[in-house]
C-alpha positions as CSV (number, residue, x, y, z in Angstrom):
1,M,0.0,-48.0,-58.7
2,D,3.5,-49.8,-58.4
3,F,6.1,-47.5,-56.7
4,T,8.1,-47.5,-59.9
5,H,8.0,-49.3,-63.3
6,L,11.1,-51.5,-64.3
7,P,12.6,-51.7,-67.6
8,H,11.3,-54.6,-69.7
9,G,13.8,-57.4,-70.5
10,D,17.0,-58.4,-68.6
11,V,18.1,-56.1,-65.7
12,T,19.8,-56.0,-62.6
13,L,18.0,-54.8,-59.5
14,A,20.8,-53.2,-57.6
15,N,20.9,-52.4,-54.0
16,V,18.0,-54.4,-52.8
17,T,17.5,-55.7,-49.4
18,V,16.5,-59.4,-48.8
19,P,16.0,-61.7,-45.7
20,A,19.4,-63.5,-45.3
21,C,17.9,-66.8,-44.5
22,L,16.4,-66.7,-48.3
23,I,20.1,-66.6,-49.6
24,G,21.5,-69.1,-47.4
25,Q,23.2,-66.5,-45.1
26,T,23.1,-65.9,-41.3
27,G,21.8,-62.7,-39.9
28,D,18.6,-60.8,-40.7
29,L,18.4,-58.4,-43.5
30,V,21.5,-58.1,-46.2
31,R,21.9,-55.8,-49.1
32,T,22.7,-57.1,-52.6
33,D,21.8,-57.2,-56.3
34,I,19.5,-59.5,-58.1
35,S,19.7,-59.9,-61.8
36,I,17.1,-61.3,-64.1
37,S,17.8,-62.8,-67.4
38,G,15.1,-64.4,-69.7
39,G,12.6,-64.4,-66.9
40,R,15.0,-66.1,-64.5
41,I,17.3,-65.0,-61.8
42,G,20.8,-64.8,-63.5
43,E,24.1,-63.3,-63.6
44,P,24.7,-59.6,-63.5
45,Q,23.3,-57.4,-66.4
46,A,24.6,-54.2,-68.0
47,I,21.2,-52.5,-67.4
48,A,21.1,-52.0,-63.6
49,V,18.3,-50.0,-61.6
50,D,19.1,-48.7,-58.1
51,M,16.2,-50.1,-55.9
52,Q,17.3,-47.9,-53.2
53,G,16.8,-50.4,-50.6
54,A,13.6,-51.8,-51.6
55,M,12.9,-55.4,-50.0
56,V,12.4,-58.5,-52.3
57,F,10.6,-61.9,-51.7
58,P,10.1,-64.5,-53.8
59,A,6.5,-65.2,-54.7
60,F,4.6,-66.4,-51.6
61,V,2.9,-69.6,-50.8
62,D,-0.5,-69.8,-49.1
63,M,-1.0,-73.0,-47.9
64,H,-4.3,-73.1,-46.1
65,T,-7.3,-71.3,-47.6
66,H,-10.9,-71.9,-48.3
67,L,-11.6,-70.8,-51.9
68,D,-15.2,-72.3,-51.9
69,K,-16.2,-70.3,-49.0
70,G,-14.7,-66.9,-50.2
71,H,-16.8,-63.8,-50.5
72,I,-20.1,-65.1,-49.3
73,W,-20.2,-62.7,-46.5
74,P,-22.7,-60.2,-48.1
75,R,-25.5,-62.8,-48.6
76,S,-24.5,-64.9,-45.5
77,P,-22.8,-62.9,-42.8
78,N,-22.0,-64.8,-39.3
79,P,-24.9,-63.8,-37.0
80,D,-22.9,-63.3,-34.0
81,G,-19.3,-63.7,-35.1
82,S,-18.8,-67.3,-33.2
83,F,-17.5,-70.5,-34.6
84,M,-20.9,-72.1,-34.5
85,G,-22.4,-69.1,-36.2
86,A,-20.0,-69.3,-38.9
87,L,-20.6,-73.3,-39.2
88,T,-24.3,-73.2,-39.4
89,T,-24.5,-70.2,-41.6
90,V,-21.9,-71.7,-44.2
91,R,-23.8,-75.2,-44.2
92,A,-27.1,-73.1,-45.2
93,D,-25.2,-71.2,-47.7
94,S,-23.6,-74.2,-49.4
95,A,-26.8,-76.2,-49.6
96,A,-28.8,-73.2,-51.2
97,R,-26.1,-71.6,-53.4
98,W,-22.8,-73.7,-54.3
99,T,-23.5,-74.4,-57.8
100,A,-20.8,-75.0,-60.3
101,S,-21.2,-71.1,-61.8
102,D,-21.3,-69.8,-58.1
103,L,-18.2,-71.5,-57.1
104,R,-16.3,-70.8,-60.4
105,A,-16.9,-67.0,-59.9
106,R,-15.9,-66.9,-56.4
107,M,-13.1,-69.0,-56.5
108,G,-11.6,-67.0,-59.6
109,F,-12.3,-63.8,-57.8
110,S,-10.0,-64.9,-55.0
111,L,-7.3,-66.1,-57.3
112,R,-7.1,-63.0,-59.0
113,C,-6.7,-61.2,-55.8
114,A,-4.0,-63.7,-54.8
115,Y,-2.1,-63.2,-58.0
116,A,-2.2,-59.4,-57.9
117,H,-0.8,-59.6,-54.2
118,G,2.2,-61.9,-55.4
119,T,1.1,-65.4,-54.1
120,G,2.6,-68.0,-56.5
121,A,0.9,-71.2,-55.0
122,I,-2.1,-72.2,-52.9
123,R,-3.7,-75.1,-51.2
124,T,-7.3,-74.6,-50.6
125,H,-9.8,-76.8,-48.5
126,L,-13.0,-77.8,-50.4
127,D,-16.1,-78.7,-48.2
128,S,-16.8,-82.2,-49.5
129,A,-19.7,-84.1,-47.8
130,A,-21.7,-85.5,-50.5
131,P,-23.1,-84.3,-53.0
132,Q,-21.1,-81.4,-52.9
133,D,-17.9,-83.0,-53.6
134,D,-19.3,-84.1,-57.1
135,I,-19.9,-80.3,-57.8
136,T,-16.8,-78.7,-56.3
137,W,-13.9,-81.0,-57.3
138,P,-14.6,-80.7,-61.1
139,V,-14.9,-76.9,-60.9
140,F,-11.5,-76.9,-58.9
141,R,-9.9,-78.9,-61.5
142,E,-11.2,-76.4,-64.2
143,M,-9.3,-73.6,-62.0
144,Q,-6.2,-75.6,-61.7
145,A,-6.1,-75.6,-65.6
146,E,-7.1,-72.2,-65.9
147,W,-4.3,-70.9,-63.8
148,A,-1.6,-73.1,-64.6
149,G,1.6,-71.1,-65.0
150,R,0.4,-68.4,-62.7
151,I,-0.7,-70.1,-59.5
152,A,0.1,-73.6,-58.7
153,L,-3.0,-75.2,-56.8
154,Q,-3.6,-77.9,-54.5
155,A,-6.9,-79.0,-52.6
156,A,-7.7,-81.0,-49.8
157,C,-11.1,-82.4,-49.1
158,L,-12.9,-81.1,-46.0
159,I,-15.3,-83.2,-43.8
160,G,-16.1,-83.5,-40.3
161,C,-14.7,-86.6,-38.6
162,D,-18.2,-87.7,-37.6
163,K,-19.0,-87.9,-41.3
164,W,-16.1,-90.1,-42.2
165,T,-16.8,-93.5,-43.6
166,D,-14.9,-96.3,-45.0
167,D,-14.5,-97.1,-48.7
168,S,-17.9,-98.7,-48.8
169,G,-19.7,-95.3,-47.6
170,P,-19.7,-91.7,-49.3
171,F,-16.3,-90.8,-48.1
172,G,-14.6,-93.6,-50.2
173,H,-16.3,-91.8,-53.3
174,T,-14.7,-88.5,-52.0
175,A,-11.3,-90.0,-51.6
176,D,-11.4,-91.3,-54.9
177,L,-12.3,-87.8,-56.5
178,V,-9.3,-86.4,-54.5
179,A,-7.1,-89.0,-55.7
180,A,-8.0,-88.3,-59.3
181,T,-6.9,-84.7,-58.8
182,Q,-3.5,-83.4,-59.6
183,G,-2.2,-82.4,-55.8
184,G,-5.2,-83.8,-54.0
185,V,-4.9,-84.1,-50.3
186,L,-7.1,-86.2,-48.0
187,G,-8.4,-83.7,-45.3
188,M,-10.6,-84.1,-42.2
189,V,-11.7,-82.0,-39.0
190,T,-11.1,-83.6,-36.1
191,Y,-12.9,-83.0,-32.6
192,P,-13.8,-85.4,-29.7
193,V,-16.2,-88.4,-30.8
194,P,-15.9,-91.8,-28.9
195,D,-14.3,-93.6,-31.7
196,L,-12.1,-90.8,-33.2
197,R,-9.2,-93.0,-33.1
198,D,-10.6,-95.6,-35.3
199,R,-11.8,-93.2,-37.8
200,I,-8.2,-91.5,-37.9
201,R,-6.9,-95.1,-38.4
202,G,-9.2,-95.7,-41.3
203,F,-8.6,-92.1,-42.7
204,F,-4.8,-92.9,-42.9
205,T,-5.4,-96.3,-44.7
206,Q,-7.5,-94.7,-47.1
207,A,-4.7,-92.0,-47.6
208,E,-2.0,-94.5,-47.8
209,A,-3.8,-96.8,-50.3
210,R,-4.1,-93.9,-52.6
211,G,-0.7,-92.2,-52.3
212,L,-2.2,-89.1,-50.7
213,N,-0.9,-86.7,-48.1
214,A,-3.2,-85.6,-45.1
215,D,-4.2,-82.4,-43.9
216,F,-6.3,-81.8,-40.8
217,H,-8.1,-79.0,-39.1
218,V,-7.3,-79.7,-35.6
219,D,-8.5,-78.3,-32.0
220,E,-9.9,-75.1,-33.1
221,T,-11.4,-74.5,-29.7
222,M,-10.3,-72.7,-26.4
223,D,-11.2,-76.0,-24.5
224,A,-8.2,-77.1,-23.0
225,G,-9.7,-80.5,-22.6
226,V,-9.8,-81.1,-26.4
227,E,-6.4,-83.1,-27.6
228,T,-7.2,-84.6,-30.8
229,L,-3.7,-83.5,-32.0
230,R,-2.1,-86.1,-29.5
231,D,-4.4,-88.8,-31.1
232,I,-3.2,-87.6,-35.0
233,A,0.4,-87.7,-33.6
234,E,0.4,-91.1,-31.9
235,L,-1.5,-92.7,-34.9
236,K,0.7,-91.5,-37.2
237,I,3.6,-93.2,-35.3
238,E,1.5,-96.2,-34.7
239,T,0.4,-96.9,-38.3
240,G,3.6,-95.7,-39.9
241,F,1.8,-93.6,-42.3
242,S,4.3,-92.8,-44.8
243,G,2.7,-89.4,-46.3
244,R,3.2,-86.0,-45.2
245,V,1.0,-84.7,-42.4
246,V,0.0,-81.1,-41.7
247,V,-2.2,-79.9,-38.7
248,G,-4.0,-76.4,-38.6
249,H,-5.2,-74.1,-35.9
250,C,-4.2,-76.2,-32.9
251,C,-5.8,-73.5,-30.7
252,S,-6.5,-75.5,-27.5
253,L,-2.9,-75.8,-27.1
254,S,-2.6,-72.2,-26.1
255,V,-4.8,-73.0,-22.8
256,Q,-3.6,-76.3,-21.6
257,D,-1.3,-76.8,-18.8
258,E,2.3,-76.0,-19.7
259,G,3.7,-79.5,-19.1
260,R,0.9,-81.1,-21.0
261,A,1.1,-78.9,-24.0
262,M,4.9,-79.2,-24.3
263,D,4.7,-83.2,-24.0
264,T,2.0,-82.8,-27.0
265,L,4.7,-80.9,-29.0
266,D,7.3,-83.5,-28.2
267,L,5.3,-86.0,-29.5
268,V,4.3,-84.0,-32.6
269,A,7.9,-83.3,-33.4
270,R,8.7,-87.1,-33.1
271,A,5.8,-88.0,-35.5
272,G,7.3,-85.5,-37.9
273,I,4.1,-83.6,-38.3
274,D,4.2,-80.0,-39.7
275,V,1.9,-77.2,-38.5
276,V,0.1,-74.4,-40.1
277,S,-1.1,-71.4,-38.0
278,L,-4.1,-69.1,-38.9
279,P,-3.8,-66.3,-36.6
280,M,-6.1,-63.7,-38.3
281,C,-9.2,-66.2,-38.3
282,N,-8.3,-67.6,-34.7
283,L,-8.4,-64.2,-33.4
284,Y,-11.6,-63.5,-35.2
285,L,-13.6,-66.5,-33.6
286,Q,-11.9,-67.6,-30.6
287,D,-13.2,-66.3,-27.1
288,R,-16.0,-64.4,-28.8
289,T,-18.4,-62.9,-26.3
290,P,-22.1,-63.6,-27.1
291,Q,-24.0,-60.5,-28.4
292,G,-25.2,-58.4,-25.8
293,A,-22.6,-59.3,-23.3
294,I,-19.8,-56.9,-21.8
295,R,-16.6,-58.5,-22.0
296,T,-13.3,-58.2,-23.8
297,P,-11.7,-61.2,-25.3
298,R,-8.6,-62.6,-23.4
299,R,-7.8,-66.0,-24.9
300,R,-6.8,-65.3,-28.8
301,G,-6.0,-69.0,-29.9
302,I,-2.8,-68.6,-31.8
303,T,-1.2,-71.7,-31.3
304,L,2.4,-72.1,-29.9
305,V,4.7,-71.3,-33.0
306,H,7.8,-70.4,-31.0
307,E,7.7,-73.6,-29.0
308,M,7.1,-75.7,-32.2
309,R,10.0,-74.2,-34.1
310,A,12.2,-74.5,-31.2
311,R,11.7,-78.5,-31.3
312,G,12.3,-78.6,-35.1
313,I,8.5,-78.6,-36.1
314,R,7.9,-77.0,-39.6
315,V,5.7,-73.9,-39.1
316,S,3.9,-71.9,-41.6
317,F,1.3,-69.1,-41.5
318,A,-1.6,-68.8,-44.1
319,S,-4.7,-66.8,-45.0
320,D,-7.5,-69.2,-43.9
321,N,-11.0,-67.8,-44.8
322,T,-11.7,-64.6,-46.8
323,R,-14.8,-62.7,-46.3
324,D,-17.1,-65.5,-45.2
325,P,-18.7,-66.4,-41.8
326,F,-15.4,-67.7,-40.6
327,Y,-13.4,-64.6,-41.2
328,A,-15.4,-61.4,-42.2
329,Y,-12.1,-59.5,-43.8
330,G,-8.8,-60.7,-45.5
331,D,-8.0,-60.4,-49.5
332,M,-5.5,-63.4,-49.9
333,D,-2.7,-61.2,-49.2
334,M,0.3,-63.0,-47.8
335,L,2.0,-59.7,-47.0
336,E,-0.9,-59.0,-44.7
337,V,-0.5,-62.4,-43.2
338,M,3.0,-61.8,-42.4
339,R,2.5,-58.6,-41.0
340,E,-0.5,-59.8,-38.7
341,A,1.3,-63.0,-37.8
342,T,4.4,-60.9,-36.7
343,R,2.3,-58.6,-34.6
344,I,0.1,-61.2,-33.2
345,G,2.8,-63.8,-32.5
346,H,5.6,-61.6,-31.5
347,L,7.8,-63.3,-34.1
348,D,9.9,-59.7,-34.0
349,H,12.8,-59.9,-31.2
350,S,12.9,-63.7,-32.0
351,R,14.8,-65.9,-34.6
352,D,16.0,-64.3,-38.0
353,D,14.4,-67.0,-40.3
354,W,10.7,-66.5,-39.7
355,T,10.3,-65.3,-43.4
356,T,10.7,-69.0,-44.5
357,S,7.1,-69.7,-42.8
358,F,5.6,-67.6,-45.8
359,V,7.5,-69.0,-48.5
360,T,9.9,-72.1,-48.4
361,D,8.3,-73.8,-45.4
362,P,4.7,-74.0,-46.8
363,A,6.2,-75.0,-50.1
364,A,8.2,-78.0,-48.6
365,T,5.0,-79.0,-46.7
366,C,2.8,-79.2,-49.5
367,G,5.4,-80.3,-52.0
368,F,5.5,-77.0,-54.4
369,E,8.5,-75.8,-56.1
370,A,10.5,-74.0,-53.5
371,P,10.3,-70.1,-54.1
372,S,13.9,-69.0,-54.3
373,L,16.1,-66.1,-55.0
374,A,19.2,-68.5,-56.3
375,I,20.5,-68.2,-59.8
376,G,18.3,-70.1,-62.1
377,A,14.9,-69.7,-60.1
378,P,12.0,-68.2,-61.6
379,A,11.9,-64.3,-61.4
380,D,8.6,-64.7,-59.6
381,L,9.2,-61.5,-57.3
382,V,7.5,-59.3,-54.8
383,I,9.3,-56.1,-54.4
384,V,8.3,-53.3,-51.7
385,K,9.2,-49.8,-51.1
386,A,10.5,-50.7,-47.6
387,R,14.3,-50.9,-46.3
388,S,13.5,-52.6,-43.0
389,W,10.9,-54.7,-41.0
390,T,9.6,-51.7,-39.4
391,E,9.2,-50.0,-42.7
392,L,7.5,-53.0,-44.3
393,F,5.0,-53.5,-41.5
394,A,4.0,-49.9,-40.8
395,R,2.3,-49.7,-44.2
396,P,0.2,-52.3,-46.5
397,Q,2.6,-51.8,-49.3
398,S,-0.3,-51.3,-51.7
399,D,2.2,-49.9,-54.2
400,R,4.2,-53.2,-54.3
401,I,5.7,-54.5,-57.4
402,V,5.0,-57.9,-58.4
403,L,7.2,-59.8,-61.2
404,R,6.2,-63.1,-63.0
405,A,8.9,-64.5,-65.2
406,G,10.7,-61.3,-64.6
407,R,7.7,-59.2,-66.1
408,Q,5.6,-56.6,-63.9
409,I,2.3,-57.6,-63.9
410,D,-1.0,-55.6,-63.7
411,R,-1.9,-55.5,-60.1
412,T,-5.5,-54.2,-60.5
413,L,-7.6,-55.9,-58.0
414,P,-11.1,-57.1,-59.0
415,D,-14.1,-54.9,-57.8
416,Y,-16.5,-56.5,-55.4
417,S,-19.2,-55.4,-57.7
418,E,-18.5,-58.2,-60.1
419,L,-19.9,-60.5,-57.3
420,D,-23.1,-58.4,-56.6
421,E,-25.4,-60.9,-58.9
422,L,-24.3,-63.7,-56.8
423,M,-25.2,-61.9,-53.5
424,R,-28.8,-61.3,-54.1
425,T,-30.8,-63.3,-51.8
């Protein structure tokens, strides 16, 4: 239940708390008023509601998700919690179960959760090894049309670098599917293979020819010797690739020699590459001990977000997987991501503008319309009964208010039982 009900129509939300960085001011949190007129943020209205310090955010942007994998855990759990356990389990599930109707139901379930929690834009990765690409991409386009005006959707194809081919092979067809999709992004998982650099060059050539941006899964491992991030940065500079490039995970940086890691980050900054960190999924998978062994995980995999932002690298945080073998939990809730990223990455006692990593930074990386609290912006807001960061992060804010075009939406979450039929094995 929402913590209060707001009047319909034009209104001023008086005495609210907002992050200063979202309204062009310096400092941390500020008290102000936000007025709503005609579904947009406007000039002060006669009707005012004292919000008693409630915090306000614009709609969140979740720029790295996997809607096609979501919610398969009940039928395909990770057998040991490991990365390889996740990989093999998902491959088996997709081969056996990922029909158009199965994808449509699970993707829709996740989008309903995200909408209820206050997310306004999502980029999803879609497993795209043939023949799955011809099943999944048409379903995604259906979801784009169905959710237009509620959640802006983009998709990036996802294949392992060893499965890449030039345009004469299967990946050429996949790249065409991506290019034919509004907001399509060319994506790849990189890991050490003998001809990796040639494959990345070919990948950039395909993306450039189609006018596509690039989105990589990179170095999702605790092996300090895995440095495909350097290859991507060097080759973006070498090829002059003109599109946006974002890299996700980058876990191996956290265990590399300090000097080597900082040199790589200098290269990433020079290449103009953006980064998305997925701390909840990384903690779930990284340094996982085999079943039966007695050992507490030491190395948790979060990438070097502070050092990145100090170099001017744009850093975002996102949900990643939801109730699938790569992450058994999650609910497409960016407030949860913000809360956990703050705790995991020690974003507190740091800079004052980390809020941008959950709203405006991912929007800029993806090319979504920037969420805003400025006059004239859509009144798509998330309002929580918290007056400070400690109040915000101490509770899950399950009584938050979500406004879309200035109207309070029904935040009822879908019941997991709706998916029961799909979970029968």
